[in-house]
N, C-alpha and C positions, 0 to 999 in steps of 0.2 A: 380596476385592470387596467395598467398599461397597454398602449398600442403595439408596446415593443413586443418582437417575439424572436426567442433563442433556441436556436437549433443545438442541441445537446448530441454529438457522436459518441458514443460509449457510456454504459452503463455500469462503472467501475464505482469504487468509493467517491473519487473526485467527483465525477459525473452526478452522481445522485445526491452528495452534497451541494451541487450545487444547484441542482434543480428543488431540492428542501428550500434552500435561501432566496430561490426566485419566486418558488410556491407562496412565501411567508410575505414575498415583498410585493406582490399582487402582479409579478411580471409573467407572459404568457412564454411556455417554453413545451418543447418536445424532445425525448429523450430516444435514440437511436440504438441498440445495440445488436452485435453482432449473432450473439449467441442465440438459440431459438426459445430458451426459457432462464427464469433466474437458478433452477438449480440443474443446469446442464452438466456443469463440469465443477471440480472441487475448486473452492476460491481462496483455499489456503487455511492455516490456523492462525495462533496468536498472534495480533498486532499488540506492538508498543504504543499508546498513544499519551504524547507529550504535552505540555501547557498548550504549545501551540494547536495541536489537534484539538484539545481540549475546548479552548477559545473558539475555535471554527466550530465545533458540533454546538457549542452553544448557541452561536450568534444563527446558523441557519436552521435549527431545528426547533418544532413548537417546544414549549417548556414541558407539557408532559411526554414527548418523544426523547427528550435530555436526560429529563431524569432515569426514564428507563435505561437509556446507554449507562449513565454511571451506575446506577443498582445493577446491572448485568456485568460490570466491569469489575475484573480483581485488581485490589490494591496492593501489591507485593512491597509498597515501599522504595526507596532510590537508591538501595544498595546494588553495585555493579563493582564485578570482581572478576580477576583473571588468574586461573590456575595451572600449573603444569600438567601434563598427561599423568604423573603420580600423585595427585590432589595436593601439590604442594604449593602455597598461595603465594603467587607472585605479586598482585596488588589489589585492592578494594579501596572503594570509594562510596562514598553516601552523596546522590546528587542533592542539591537543595530542591525545599519544597516550596509550593506556591500555595500559600494559606487560601487563599480565596477558591481553589479548585478542589474537585474531588480526587481524594486520595494525594494530595500536596499536588497534582499534576501528573504523576507518576500512574498509567494505569496500564492493565493487560485487559486486551477484549479478544473476545472470539472472533473471526472476520466474519463468519456465515449470520452470527448474532447481529454483528452491527449492518450489514448490507440489509437482513430484513427490517431492521429499525426505519434506515436510509432509505428503505422501498415504502413504506409506511404512507399512506395519502397519496400515492402518485397514480393510482389507479386510472387506467386510459391515459397516460402521459408516455408510459415506458412502453416500445415499441420493439418485439425482438424478431431477429431473424432479419434484421437490419444492418448490414455493413456496409459503410460507406466504401465508395469507391472512387469518386471525384466532386467537385463542386465549380460551379462557375458563379460570376458577380456580375451583375447586370447594370446597365446605365445608371439604373437611380440608386445603384450603389448596393442593393439589396441582396442577398447570396441563395443558390438554389443548391442544394446537396440531392446526390444522385445516389441510389443503393443497388447491391447487388441483384435484390429483388426486383429490379425494375421499376420500384418507386422513386418519387421523389419529394421533397417538400421547400419551402420558401420560407425566408425569413431575414431578419435585419442582422442577427449575428450567426457565424456558425461556429460554436467551440468545440475543438477537437479535442475530447479527453479520452481518445481511442487507443491508449497504452503504449508499449515501446513499441511496436509495429505501425503507428498511426498512419493511416493513409492520409488525414489531413496533413501531418506534418510532409509527408513525404511531396505534397502538392505545394505547401504553403513555403515550405525551407528547403527545396532539394538539396540545400548544399548542408544542411545539417547532420550530423553523423551519429549513429549508436556503434558503440564498439564492446567486441568480447573484452570482459574484464579478465580472462583466464581462468576464473574460479568455478567449480561445480560443486552445487548443495544438495545435498537430501534430505527434505523434512520428514519428519517424521513423529507420533505423538504416542506417547507412553502415559498409563495411568497415573495419576499423580501419587495414589497412594503407595504404588509400586518405587516409586522416583523416593520418595517421603522412606521407605524402607532401606533403600540401598544408599541413600547422599546424604550428609550432613546439610542440617539446615541451612547454613550458610551459603550454600550452593543453589538455593533455591529462591533466590533474591529476583531483583527486577530484571538482570540479566546476568549470567554468567559464562566465561568464554575458556575453555580449556584448550591449551596449545600444547601439540605434539609435536614429536620429529618430525622434519621438512615443511614446517607452520601447517599442517594439517590442524584441524581444531574442532570442538563440539560446543553449539551454542545453547544453552541451557533456560528455560523461561516458563515459569508456571502459570496457569490460568486457573483461580479458587473462586468459584461463584459463591455468594453470599446469601444466595437464595436462589430457588430454582428458576428457570429464566420463564417459564410460564405463571408460577406465582407470582414472579415482580409485574410481569406484563397485565395480569389482573388486577392487579393492585393500583398501578401506575397508570398504564395507559392499555384499557382492555380492548379498544381498536386494533391494535398491533399484534398478530400472530407471530410467537416467537418457536421454533424448534427446540427440544430439550437437547442439553447434553451434560457430560461429567467432569469433572475436574480433571485434567490432563498437564503433563509437561510438554512442552515443544522441545524437540530434539534435533539439532540441525546439526548434520556433518559437513565439514567443506574441506576442499581439498584443490591442487591444483590440476588442470586437465590430465596434464600427460604423468601425473601419478595414478590415475585411475585405470583399472586393467581392463578396460574396455573403451571401445570408440565411444561417443554421443550418441550416434546412432544406436548403438547396442544399448546404452543407458537406458534410453528412453524406450528402446521396445521392451525391457525386462519388466515383469510384474513388480508389486510391491515385494515380495519375499526376495526376488532377485536383487533387486537394490538395497534392500535391507544386508544381503550376502556381501555386497560390493564394502559396504562400510564395515563390516563386521572385519573381512580381510584384510583393512589398512589399520587394525587397532592393536598390532602385535606389541606387547611390552607395555600397554596400556593397564591403568591400574583396572583391577577385578569389578569394581562395581561399575566403572564407565562402560567396560564390554557388557556386563550384564543388564544393563541400562537400555544399549542399544538393540540388545537380544531380547526386551521387554517389549519393543515397539511395536504397534500394530501393524502388520505387514501391509494391510490394505491401506492405511495413513501414507505410507512413503512415496513422495513423488521428488523428480530433480527439476533443480533451476538452474539456467545458465546465468550467471552474472554479467549484467551487461553494464553500461554507463555512456550518458549522452557527451559529447562532447560541447561546451558551450560556446556560445555562436554569439556573435555580435549583434547590436541592436536591429530589427527589421524594420519596413516600412509599415506602419499600423493602416488594418483594413477592417472591412467586416468579418475577418476570419483570424480567431486567436487560438491560443494552444494551453491544455491546464495538466499538471500531474505528470505521469510518467511520458505521455505526447512527448512533450517539451526537455524535462530535467531527469529523466532515468538516472537512477543512482545506485552503489551500491549500499548494503543492505547493513554495513559495518557499523554504521550509527543510529540504525533503526530509525530515521526521520522520513525517509522515503513518503509512506501515505499520510503523514503529519504535514509533509509539504503539498501534496494534494490536497487534502483538507483546507490548509490555508490559501490556496490559490483561488477554493470555492469559497471563502469566506472575504475575501478581497475582490473577486471580478463578482460578487452578488453587491456589495458595497458600491463600486463603480458601474452597474448595470444601474443600479437604483437610482442614481446619482442622473443618469441620461433618462430614465423615465422620469425624471423630475423637470428634464428641462436643459441639462448639460450636453453639449455636442456628444453626440456618442463615438466620435473618433478621439477626442479627448479624452473620453471616460476609459476607452479601452487602451489608448496610449499609457494614460497613467496606471493602468493594471499590468500592463507588459514591463513596463521600467520598473515597478515593486517586485514582480513576480522574477523577472532576470536577478534580480539583486540579491533575494535570499534563495532563491531556487539554484543558480548556479554556482552560490556559496556553497550549498549543500553538498553537490555534485563532486565540486573540488574536495571539499573535506571529508568525504565519506572514502572518496578514491583515495587521498595522503592516507589515511587511517588504515584503511584497506590493504595498499602497498604495504606498510610499516608492520604491520601486525599479522597479516595471514599471507602475502606476495601477491597481492591481487596487482598486473599490470598496470603501472603509471597511466595514469591519465593524457593521452596527446594534446599538444600545444592546438589552441582554435585554429593556430594558421597552418599545421602541417597539413 
């Protein structure tokens, strides 16, 4: 075990992936998550895991855990398509496959299932109810993190993996901005059997966008399990408990905020049935199958999301505090790479910290991580914003110097 100790603020996918990588590398760590427990709130539904995400998970997970991840992921193929609101095909393409990766590098996973796999083996290292409030760097170069519950912890590195509202980022990069992109999303789940009865099979590929008037849209993406989760766990990784789930279609409605018949406060105050009614009220003239699809959403599954985006910032001085995932490069979901970029961060940072544990100067290792992360991370932010603006009317991303 290395003498290096890493404090991870945030127990989302990126923070937990980093913890798994450090665990495999024999580097000490602790995870501090603001939620009171792992099942405190809805963690979302289907996530597309691409070749970057799969490569990262292969690097940080133990082999049995990675095999379980692959076995519980859907393999929808690489077809992406766009249709109009009357179900006329606009365009379609087949994404290239990676021959050495499960599903050709195109996987659809349930977020809760992936979180449960990423939590496996971290007993005692994940501390809940620990919202970071601030940190201090001592003369020795070590950093102390302070939490809202009055506790604190000292380590060699603090990694802010605490999401879009990151307290770590606010202190570390006070000039960094996260802006409202102008879009509101309403996520819901439809039983896949219902979706298959309503829609042609070609609309149930890797990702389908249905574009309607005024750039309103539906995003459709299935999750098909190849075997029950608990059976897969018993076969491949008996020590990892998974919750059962059934096949479903993630059905996401999006619109400009000014098109909604309610304010943000009202939208977030509605129950699931009320949010579903908001979507249905904005589908006049859409194909009846699409209207019926939204009507088949489980009302309890419907939740809103405000689309936000980081504004890329120039290089900053390297110290014992760094950032990962949405804490540094929040992005529009239009490319579907936000989670994959956070997982990539975890892989790259694990590799650099492993070098530091082996003798490379810690500052040089962290600088190398940040230089690489800023390159691919902010490129994804910009590309996601450009596609969101072009396709669904997302606000343009402000220039860094504005």
